PyMOL Python script that loads the backbone (N, CA, C, O; Angstrom):
from pymol import cmd

cmd.read_pdbstr("""\
ATOM      1  N   MET A   1      22.267 -15.699  -0.331  1.00  0.00           N
ATOM      2  CA  MET A   1      21.542 -15.915   1.011  1.00  0.00           C
ATOM      3  C   MET A   1      21.957 -15.273   2.168  1.00  0.00           C
ATOM      4  O   MET A   1      23.059 -14.859   2.529  1.00  0.00           O
ATOM      5  N   ALA A   2      20.843 -15.270   2.682  1.00  0.00           N
ATOM      6  CA  ALA A   2      20.233 -14.888   3.852  1.00  0.00           C
ATOM      7  C   ALA A   2      20.299 -15.754   5.176  1.00  0.00           C
ATOM      8  O   ALA A   2      19.656 -16.769   5.443  1.00  0.00           O
ATOM      9  N   VAL A   3      21.040 -15.232   5.770  1.00  0.00           N
ATOM     10  CA  VAL A   3      21.112 -16.630   7.382  1.00  0.00           C
ATOM     11  C   VAL A   3      20.182 -15.524   8.755  1.00  0.00           C
ATOM     12  O   VAL A   3      20.898 -14.785   9.431  1.00  0.00           O
ATOM     13  N   VAL A   4      19.094 -15.532   8.943  1.00  0.00           N
ATOM     14  CA  VAL A   4      18.756 -14.899   9.733  1.00  0.00           C
ATOM     15  C   VAL A   4      18.726 -15.782  11.515  1.00  0.00           C
ATOM     16  O   VAL A   4      18.716 -16.997  11.709  1.00  0.00           O
ATOM     17  N   LEU A   5      18.717 -14.538  12.698  1.00  0.00           N
ATOM     18  CA  LEU A   5      18.791 -15.316  13.708  1.00  0.00           C
ATOM     19  C   LEU A   5      17.997 -15.681  14.293  1.00  0.00           C
ATOM     20  O   LEU A   5      17.229 -14.814  14.710  1.00  0.00           O
ATOM     21  N   ALA A   6      17.729 -16.979  14.634  1.00  0.00           N
ATOM     22  CA  ALA A   6      16.050 -17.695  15.115  1.00  0.00           C
ATOM     23  C   ALA A   6      16.674 -18.052  16.355  1.00  0.00           C
ATOM     24  O   ALA A   6      17.595 -18.860  16.475  1.00  0.00           O
ATOM     25  N   VAL A   7      15.809 -17.040  17.775  1.00  0.00           N
ATOM     26  CA  VAL A   7      16.381 -16.848  18.933  1.00  0.00           C
ATOM     27  C   VAL A   7      14.807 -17.094  19.408  1.00  0.00           C
ATOM     28  O   VAL A   7      14.917 -17.599  20.524  1.00  0.00           O
ATOM     29  N   GLN A   8      13.980 -17.024  19.221  1.00  0.00           N
ATOM     30  CA  GLN A   8      12.460 -17.275  19.513  1.00  0.00           C
ATOM     31  C   GLN A   8      11.796 -17.693  17.838  1.00  0.00           C
ATOM     32  O   GLN A   8      12.239 -17.540  16.700  1.00  0.00           O
ATOM     33  N   ASN A   9      10.277 -18.397  18.520  1.00  0.00           N
ATOM     34  CA  ASN A   9       9.847 -18.736  17.452  1.00  0.00           C
ATOM     35  C   ASN A   9      10.338 -19.519  16.491  1.00  0.00           C
ATOM     36  O   ASN A   9       9.907 -19.287  15.362  1.00  0.00           O
ATOM     37  N   LEU A  10      11.392 -20.687  16.653  1.00  0.00           N
ATOM     38  CA  LEU A  10      11.621 -21.234  15.568  1.00  0.00           C
ATOM     39  C   LEU A  10      10.496 -22.402  15.011  1.00  0.00           C
ATOM     40  O   LEU A  10       9.935 -23.149  15.813  1.00  0.00           O
ATOM     41  N   ARG A  11      10.245 -22.465  13.589  1.00  0.00           N
ATOM     42  CA  ARG A  11       9.889 -22.883  12.870  1.00  0.00           C
ATOM     43  C   ARG A  11      10.396 -24.738  13.063  1.00  0.00           C
ATOM     44  O   ARG A  11      11.557 -25.129  12.947  1.00  0.00           O
ATOM     45  N   ALA A  12       9.101 -25.704  13.394  1.00  0.00           N
ATOM     46  CA  ALA A  12       9.710 -26.663  13.353  1.00  0.00           C
ATOM     47  C   ALA A  12       9.921 -27.691  12.490  1.00  0.00           C
ATOM     48  O   ALA A  12       9.663 -28.872  12.721  1.00  0.00           O
ATOM     49  N   ASP A  13      10.595 -27.049  11.065  1.00  0.00           N
ATOM     50  CA  ASP A  13      10.472 -27.592   9.661  1.00  0.00           C
ATOM     51  C   ASP A  13      11.527 -26.558   8.834  1.00  0.00           C
ATOM     52  O   ASP A  13      11.796 -26.475   7.636  1.00  0.00           O
ATOM     53  N   GLY A  14      12.052 -25.731  10.139  1.00  0.00           N
ATOM     54  CA  GLY A  14      13.153 -25.445   9.598  1.00  0.00           C
ATOM     55  C   GLY A  14      15.124 -26.343   9.819  1.00  0.00           C
ATOM     56  O   GLY A  14      15.431 -27.316  10.507  1.00  0.00           O
ATOM     57  N   ASP A  15      15.910 -25.565   9.018  1.00  0.00           N
ATOM     58  CA  ASP A  15      17.199 -26.105   9.284  1.00  0.00           C
ATOM     59  C   ASP A  15      17.526 -25.523  10.612  1.00  0.00           C
ATOM     60  O   ASP A  15      17.945 -24.402  10.901  1.00  0.00           O
ATOM     61  N   VAL A  16      17.290 -26.355  11.210  1.00  0.00           N
ATOM     62  CA  VAL A  16      17.482 -25.427  13.033  1.00  0.00           C
ATOM     63  C   VAL A  16      19.365 -26.077  13.127  1.00  0.00           C
ATOM     64  O   VAL A  16      19.987 -26.907  12.464  1.00  0.00           O
ATOM     65  N   VAL A  17      19.669 -25.334  14.100  1.00  0.00           N
ATOM     66  CA  VAL A  17      21.398 -26.142  14.478  1.00  0.00           C
ATOM     67  C   VAL A  17      21.540 -25.089  15.649  1.00  0.00           C
ATOM     68  O   VAL A  17      20.973 -23.996  15.664  1.00  0.00           O
ATOM     69  N   THR A  18      22.356 -25.568  16.596  1.00  0.00           N
ATOM     70  CA  THR A  18      23.213 -25.198  17.619  1.00  0.00           C
ATOM     71  C   THR A  18      24.307 -24.900  17.667  1.00  0.00           C
ATOM     72  O   THR A  18      25.132 -25.785  17.440  1.00  0.00           O
ATOM     73  N   GLU A  19      24.852 -23.311  18.033  1.00  0.00           N
ATOM     74  CA  GLU A  19      25.497 -22.984  17.809  1.00  0.00           C
ATOM     75  C   GLU A  19      26.452 -22.739  18.714  1.00  0.00           C
ATOM     76  O   GLU A  19      27.195 -22.017  18.050  1.00  0.00           O
ATOM     77  N   GLY A  20      26.904 -22.829  19.672  1.00  0.00           N
ATOM     78  CA  GLY A  20      27.524 -21.502  21.537  1.00  0.00           C
ATOM     79  C   GLY A  20      26.543 -21.742  22.004  1.00  0.00           C
ATOM     80  O   GLY A  20      26.156 -20.590  22.201  1.00  0.00           O
ATOM     81  N   GLY A  21      25.758 -22.368  22.373  1.00  0.00           N
ATOM     82  CA  GLY A  21      24.079 -22.588  22.743  1.00  0.00           C
ATOM     83  C   GLY A  21      23.074 -21.267  22.237  1.00  0.00           C
ATOM     84  O   GLY A  21      22.060 -20.826  22.777  1.00  0.00           O
ATOM     85  N   VAL A  22      23.507 -20.996  21.462  1.00  0.00           N
ATOM     86  CA  VAL A  22      22.337 -20.039  20.496  1.00  0.00           C
ATOM     87  C   VAL A  22      21.806 -20.936  18.995  1.00  0.00           C
ATOM     88  O   VAL A  22      22.415 -21.454  18.059  1.00  0.00           O
ATOM     89  N   GLN A  23      20.345 -20.783  19.367  1.00  0.00           N
ATOM     90  CA  GLN A  23      19.784 -21.630  17.988  1.00  0.00           C
ATOM     91  C   GLN A  23      19.627 -20.954  16.577  1.00  0.00           C
ATOM     92  O   GLN A  23      18.641 -20.234  16.421  1.00  0.00           O
ATOM     93  N   LYS A  24      20.208 -21.061  15.891  1.00  0.00           N
ATOM     94  CA  LYS A  24      20.098 -20.431  14.383  1.00  0.00           C
ATOM     95  C   LYS A  24      19.799 -21.419  13.042  1.00  0.00           C
ATOM     96  O   LYS A  24      20.394 -22.362  12.520  1.00  0.00           O
ATOM     97  N   MET A  25      18.410 -20.600  12.746  1.00  0.00           N
ATOM     98  CA  MET A  25      17.813 -20.924  11.159  1.00  0.00           C
ATOM     99  C   MET A  25      18.307 -20.482  10.005  1.00  0.00           C
ATOM    100  O   MET A  25      18.330 -19.258   9.878  1.00  0.00           O
ATOM    101  N   ASN A  26      18.724 -21.158   9.093  1.00  0.00           N
ATOM    102  CA  ASN A  26      19.148 -20.839   7.454  1.00  0.00           C
ATOM    103  C   ASN A  26      17.635 -20.519   6.760  1.00  0.00           C
ATOM    104  O   ASN A  26      16.514 -21.008   6.623  1.00  0.00           O
ATOM    105  N   VAL A  27      18.351 -19.472   6.465  1.00  0.00           N
ATOM    106  CA  VAL A  27      16.353 -19.049   5.441  1.00  0.00           C
ATOM    107  C   VAL A  27      17.166 -18.689   4.396  1.00  0.00           C
ATOM    108  O   VAL A  27      18.379 -18.532   4.535  1.00  0.00           O
ATOM    109  N   THR A  28      16.445 -18.515   3.118  1.00  0.00           N
ATOM    110  CA  THR A  28      17.254 -17.949   1.890  1.00  0.00           C
ATOM    111  C   THR A  28      15.704 -17.452   0.974  1.00  0.00           C
ATOM    112  O   THR A  28      14.627 -18.037   0.865  1.00  0.00           O
ATOM    113  N   ASP A  29      16.040 -16.544   0.595  1.00  0.00           N
ATOM    114  CA  ASP A  29      15.203 -15.449  -0.180  1.00  0.00           C
ATOM    115  C   ASP A  29      15.751 -15.474  -1.658  1.00  0.00           C
ATOM    116  O   ASP A  29      16.863 -15.058  -1.984  1.00  0.00           O
ATOM    117  N   ASP A  30      14.909 -15.966  -2.421  1.00  0.00           N
ATOM    118  CA  ASP A  30      15.033 -16.268  -3.579  1.00  0.00           C
ATOM    119  C   ASP A  30      15.003 -14.998  -4.610  1.00  0.00           C
ATOM    120  O   ASP A  30      15.696 -14.838  -5.615  1.00  0.00           O
ATOM    121  N   ASN A  31      13.963 -14.115  -4.046  1.00  0.00           N
ATOM    122  CA  ASN A  31      14.111 -13.213  -4.178  1.00  0.00           C
ATOM    123  C   ASN A  31      15.249 -11.943  -4.336  1.00  0.00           C
ATOM    124  O   ASN A  31      15.454 -11.097  -5.206  1.00  0.00           O
ATOM    125  N   GLN A  32      15.733 -12.197  -3.323  1.00  0.00           N
ATOM    126  CA  GLN A  32      16.981 -11.669  -2.799  1.00  0.00           C
ATOM    127  C   GLN A  32      18.401 -12.029  -4.102  1.00  0.00           C
ATOM    128  O   GLN A  32      19.157 -11.337  -4.784  1.00  0.00           O
ATOM    129  N   THR A  33      18.174 -13.381  -3.912  1.00  0.00           N
ATOM    130  CA  THR A  33      19.601 -14.500  -4.381  1.00  0.00           C
ATOM    131  C   THR A  33      19.573 -13.320  -5.708  1.00  0.00           C
ATOM    132  O   THR A  33      20.559 -12.702  -6.110  1.00  0.00           O
ATOM    133  N   GLU A  34      17.991 -13.197  -6.307  1.00  0.00           N
ATOM    134  CA  GLU A  34      18.288 -12.888  -7.918  1.00  0.00           C
ATOM    135  C   GLU A  34      18.063 -11.609  -8.161  1.00  0.00           C
ATOM    136  O   GLU A  34      17.911 -11.287  -9.339  1.00  0.00           O
ATOM    137  N   LEU A  35      17.992 -10.643  -7.180  1.00  0.00           N
ATOM    138  CA  LEU A  35      18.255  -8.959  -7.030  1.00  0.00           C
ATOM    139  C   LEU A  35      19.550  -9.264  -7.153  1.00  0.00           C
ATOM    140  O   LEU A  35      19.688  -9.512  -8.351  1.00  0.00           O
ATOM    141  N   LEU A  36      20.939  -9.434  -6.430  1.00  0.00           N
ATOM    142  CA  LEU A  36      22.035 -10.133  -5.912  1.00  0.00           C
ATOM    143  C   LEU A  36      23.162 -10.214  -6.796  1.00  0.00           C
ATOM    144  O   LEU A  36      24.278  -9.699  -6.732  1.00  0.00           O
ATOM    145  N   THR A  37      22.334 -11.378  -8.081  1.00  0.00           N
ATOM    146  CA  THR A  37      23.132 -11.435  -8.741  1.00  0.00           C
ATOM    147  C   THR A  37      23.018 -11.022 -10.281  1.00  0.00           C
ATOM    148  O   THR A  37      23.795 -11.279 -11.201  1.00  0.00           O
ATOM    149  N   ASP A  38      21.304  -9.998 -10.294  1.00  0.00           N
ATOM    150  CA  ASP A  38      21.368  -9.486 -11.235  1.00  0.00           C
ATOM    151  C   ASP A  38      22.729  -7.798 -11.641  1.00  0.00           C
ATOM    152  O   ASP A  38      23.188  -7.131 -12.569  1.00  0.00           O
ATOM    153  N   VAL A  39      22.758  -7.938 -10.239  1.00  0.00           N
ATOM    154  CA  VAL A  39      23.205  -6.607  -9.871  1.00  0.00           C
ATOM    155  C   VAL A  39      24.537  -7.020  -9.693  1.00  0.00           C
ATOM    156  O   VAL A  39      25.368  -6.270  -9.181  1.00  0.00           O
ATOM    157  N   LEU A  40      24.832  -8.293 -10.123  1.00  0.00           N
ATOM    158  CA  LEU A  40      26.703  -8.839 -10.065  1.00  0.00           C
ATOM    159  C   LEU A  40      26.716  -8.399 -11.503  1.00  0.00           C
ATOM    160  O   LEU A  40      27.359  -7.399 -11.823  1.00  0.00           O
ATOM    161  N   LYS A  41      25.724  -9.420 -12.792  1.00  0.00           N
ATOM    162  CA  LYS A  41      25.635  -8.893 -13.845  1.00  0.00           C
ATOM    163  C   LYS A  41      26.656  -7.905 -14.172  1.00  0.00           C
ATOM    164  O   LYS A  41      27.757  -8.025 -14.708  1.00  0.00           O
ATOM    165  N   GLU A  42      25.789  -6.532 -13.553  1.00  0.00           N
ATOM    166  CA  GLU A  42      25.357  -5.582 -14.362  1.00  0.00           C
ATOM    167  C   GLU A  42      27.426  -4.826 -13.692  1.00  0.00           C
ATOM    168  O   GLU A  42      28.275  -4.472 -14.510  1.00  0.00           O
ATOM    169  N   LEU A  43      27.592  -4.810 -12.560  1.00  0.00           N
ATOM    170  CA  LEU A  43      28.625  -4.595 -11.973  1.00  0.00           C
ATOM    171  C   LEU A  43      29.718  -4.731 -13.253  1.00  0.00           C
ATOM    172  O   LEU A  43      30.292  -3.902 -13.960  1.00  0.00           O
ATOM    173  N   LYS A  44      29.707  -6.618 -13.168  1.00  0.00           N
ATOM    174  CA  LYS A  44      29.971  -7.102 -14.138  1.00  0.00           C
ATOM    175  C   LYS A  44      31.086  -6.293 -15.596  1.00  0.00           C
ATOM    176  O   LYS A  44      32.274  -6.325 -15.920  1.00  0.00           O
ATOM    177  N   LYS A  45      29.359  -5.408 -16.279  1.00  0.00           N
ATOM    178  CA  LYS A  45      29.768  -5.058 -17.460  1.00  0.00           C
ATOM    179  C   LYS A  45      30.070  -3.868 -17.047  1.00  0.00           C
ATOM    180  O   LYS A  45      30.847  -3.702 -17.988  1.00  0.00           O
ATOM    181  N   MET A  46      30.118  -3.270 -16.698  1.00  0.00           N
ATOM    182  CA  MET A  46      30.319  -2.129 -16.339  1.00  0.00           C
ATOM    183  C   MET A  46      32.151  -2.034 -17.158  1.00  0.00           C
ATOM    184  O   MET A  46      32.664  -1.707 -18.229  1.00  0.00           O
ATOM    185  N   ASN A  47      32.548  -2.550 -15.828  1.00  0.00           N
ATOM    186  CA  ASN A  47      33.252  -3.150 -15.619  1.00  0.00           C
ATOM    187  C   ASN A  47      34.078  -2.917 -16.803  1.00  0.00           C
ATOM    188  O   ASN A  47      34.752  -1.914 -17.040  1.00  0.00           O
ATOM    189  N   LEU A  48      33.936  -4.036 -17.562  1.00  0.00           N
ATOM    190  CA  LEU A  48      34.363  -4.610 -18.794  1.00  0.00           C
ATOM    191  C   LEU A  48      33.950  -3.464 -19.248  1.00  0.00           C
ATOM    192  O   LEU A  48      34.985  -2.856 -18.974  1.00  0.00           O
ATOM    193  N   ASN A  49      32.976  -2.303 -19.935  1.00  0.00           N
ATOM    194  CA  ASN A  49      33.521  -1.319 -20.392  1.00  0.00           C
ATOM    195  C   ASN A  49      34.127  -0.031 -20.041  1.00  0.00           C
ATOM    196  O   ASN A  49      34.623   0.809 -20.791  1.00  0.00           O
ATOM    197  N   MET A  50      33.984  -0.026 -18.621  1.00  0.00           N
ATOM    198  CA  MET A  50      35.561   0.532 -17.841  1.00  0.00           C
ATOM    199  C   MET A  50      36.919  -0.041 -18.666  1.00  0.00           C
ATOM    200  O   MET A  50      37.772   0.693 -19.166  1.00  0.00           O
ATOM    201  N   ALA A  51      36.924  -0.919 -18.684  1.00  0.00           N
ATOM    202  CA  ALA A  51      38.161  -1.728 -18.911  1.00  0.00           C
ATOM    203  C   ALA A  51      38.842  -1.221 -20.502  1.00  0.00           C
ATOM    204  O   ALA A  51      40.015  -0.851 -20.569  1.00  0.00           O
ATOM    205  N   LEU A  52      37.969  -1.263 -21.687  1.00  0.00           N
ATOM    206  CA  LEU A  52      37.688  -0.924 -22.359  1.00  0.00           C
ATOM    207  C   LEU A  52      38.119   0.045 -23.064  1.00  0.00           C
ATOM    208  O   LEU A  52      38.856   0.031 -24.050  1.00  0.00           O
ATOM    209  N   MET A  53      37.311   1.441 -22.169  1.00  0.00           N
ATOM    210  CA  MET A  53      37.573   2.548 -22.826  1.00  0.00           C
ATOM    211  C   MET A  53      39.001   3.227 -22.079  1.00  0.00           C
ATOM    212  O   MET A  53      39.538   4.218 -22.574  1.00  0.00           O
ATOM    213  N   SER A  54      39.454   2.659 -21.018  1.00  0.00           N
ATOM    214  CA  SER A  54      40.756   3.252 -20.546  1.00  0.00           C
ATOM    215  C   SER A  54      41.589   2.279 -19.935  1.00  0.00           C
ATOM    216  O   SER A  54      41.092   1.510 -19.111  1.00  0.00           O
ATOM    217  N   ASP A  55      42.907   2.207 -20.260  1.00  0.00           N
ATOM    218  CA  ASP A  55      43.968   1.578 -20.006  1.00  0.00           C
ATOM    219  C   ASP A  55      44.227   1.025 -18.165  1.00  0.00           C
ATOM    220  O   ASP A  55      44.799   0.083 -17.617  1.00  0.00           O
ATOM    221  N   ASN A  56      43.678   1.866 -17.848  1.00  0.00           N
ATOM    222  CA  ASN A  56      44.547   2.117 -16.307  1.00  0.00           C
ATOM    223  C   ASN A  56      43.495   0.920 -15.191  1.00  0.00           C
ATOM    224  O   ASN A  56      42.382   1.262 -14.790  1.00  0.00           O
ATOM    225  N   TYR A  57      44.085  -0.374 -14.865  1.00  0.00           N
ATOM    226  CA  TYR A  57      43.861  -0.931 -13.662  1.00  0.00           C
ATOM    227  C   TYR A  57      43.872  -1.194 -12.368  1.00  0.00           C
ATOM    228  O   TYR A  57      44.823  -1.879 -11.992  1.00  0.00           O
ATOM    229  N   ILE A  58      42.964  -0.797 -11.423  1.00  0.00           N
ATOM    230  CA  ILE A  58      42.845  -0.588 -10.449  1.00  0.00           C
ATOM    231  C   ILE A  58      42.240  -1.483  -9.484  1.00  0.00           C
ATOM    232  O   ILE A  58      41.169  -2.086  -9.547  1.00  0.00           O
ATOM    233  N   GLN A  59      43.010  -1.460  -8.697  1.00  0.00           N
ATOM    234  CA  GLN A  59      43.751  -3.379  -7.627  1.00  0.00           C
ATOM    235  C   GLN A  59      42.782  -3.273  -6.496  1.00  0.00           C
ATOM    236  O   GLN A  59      42.253  -2.256  -6.048  1.00  0.00           O
ATOM    237  N   ASN A  60      42.674  -4.276  -6.193  1.00  0.00           N
ATOM    238  CA  ASN A  60      41.961  -4.028  -4.563  1.00  0.00           C
ATOM    239  C   ASN A  60      42.147  -3.235  -3.438  1.00  0.00           C
ATOM    240  O   ASN A  60      41.458  -2.617  -2.626  1.00  0.00           O
ATOM    241  N   SER A  61      43.894  -3.581  -3.782  1.00  0.00           N
ATOM    242  CA  SER A  61      44.155  -2.580  -1.832  1.00  0.00           C
ATOM    243  C   SER A  61      44.069  -0.641  -2.470  1.00  0.00           C
ATOM    244  O   SER A  61      44.049   0.438  -1.878  1.00  0.00           O
ATOM    245  N   GLU A  62      44.041  -1.023  -3.818  1.00  0.00           N
ATOM    246  CA  GLU A  62      43.504   0.859  -3.963  1.00  0.00           C
ATOM    247  C   GLU A  62      41.708   0.968  -3.830  1.00  0.00           C
ATOM    248  O   GLU A  62      40.954   1.872  -4.192  1.00  0.00           O
ATOM    249  N   VAL A  63      41.581   0.395  -3.537  1.00  0.00           N
ATOM    250  CA  VAL A  63      40.029   0.351  -2.913  1.00  0.00           C
ATOM    251  C   VAL A  63      39.244   0.009  -1.865  1.00  0.00           C
ATOM    252  O   VAL A  63      39.004  -1.168  -1.596  1.00  0.00           O
ATOM    253  N   GLU A  64      38.646   1.303  -0.994  1.00  0.00           N
ATOM    254  CA  GLU A  64      38.230   0.806   0.345  1.00  0.00           C
ATOM    255  C   GLU A  64      37.204  -0.121   0.253  1.00  0.00           C
ATOM    256  O   GLU A  64      36.741  -0.633   1.273  1.00  0.00           O
TER     257      GLU A  64
END
""", "prot")
cmd.dss("prot")
cmd.show_as("cartoon", "prot")
cmd.util.cbc("prot")
cmd.orient("prot")
């Protein structure tokens, strides 16, 4: 879900909240969500394939 800071031209039907004196509106983009979900699935498949090919396990702390 993408969060957009909406300071100007706020839509009346949006979910607008005021936080620290700044008005914010949450906006979702279904295409972006679907794309990121597909990318995550591919990364999981790649990790599984790499794990089957190698006995090395890389810790999160080893990756920047």
